[in-house]
Phi, psi and omega in degrees: 000120175279133179236132175239120173269116186256113179258132171282140180305160176292169184294148172239170176297327177290324173301314184299325181262005176076025180270139179287121184270311182055229183272001175293132190268090184257133179280167175294151168263185182298320177297321178297321177296319178296320177297321178295321175299316177299319177297321177302318177296322178302318185273352193301328181251020181258146180279068180277129182274328182198162173242118171271146180212145166302147179283351179294146187308313185298327177277314183293327175293319177299315180298317180298317180292317176303318185289346174299333177273322188270318183066041179249178178292132172258127184240105174294138182222112183301329184301337182254018172294147182299150177297139175281131178253018172056230186293348181276348182296136182093349180270148172283169178302316181298316179297316181296315183291333177286315183278322183232071186300337180258012179061025175271078184282123178302137176070014177284155179294136177301132185297320181296321177294319177301312180298319179298319181290328176294317176300320177298320177296317177301317179296320178300314181296314181298321179290323182282328184227057179294141178063023180230175180248131176226162173253152175226126176255121186217200191238165184305306182293326176298311184293316177303316182290322175301318180293325175295321179296311185286340179253027178056039170073337191246350184277320187268120181289134183298331184265011178297143184282133173241119182279143171298128182087354177291150182237132176239162185228133171237151179234149173254110183228131175051044174082012182215146174275141180228139174279122180259313182222140185240125169052052176290128186230005183299339180279349185279089185266333190266011184232000000 
């Protein structure tokens, strides 16, 4: 059984102010660094073989801090980079709903293409680490969409809350991915 522990990156200043980040490359803030340290403690006694990470700073910094505890291979993976939201990036929810009330953000990444690249990323991890445990550090829209994929699109609510530093778990069993645990946050002591 392949297991992927999916950690959402630590907090950024844009998270704190409610700004849509998308593919804009924003670093962690101090709270985000503390959340990454907490995630490292969460993983410290687990047999993790590698850490996959989005190449964006907020995810790769989280992965690097987690890896101070684990000391395993860190693998940047483009397939799990956050979805681009085009002209809406940098806007707060209020600003976005006023300018783009139907969420038709100009220049945003096509959802079907986004979903296809996430599936390709899942396949890469499963082929590289079959029957093993790995961590993946990713982003909110990536994680929400992964959960829609593994739960046949209708089980996981799109507006469910994902905490910065929260960890969820999926397993590959009998030819299918399954969501085992969602947004575990008991390890987040520093925020």
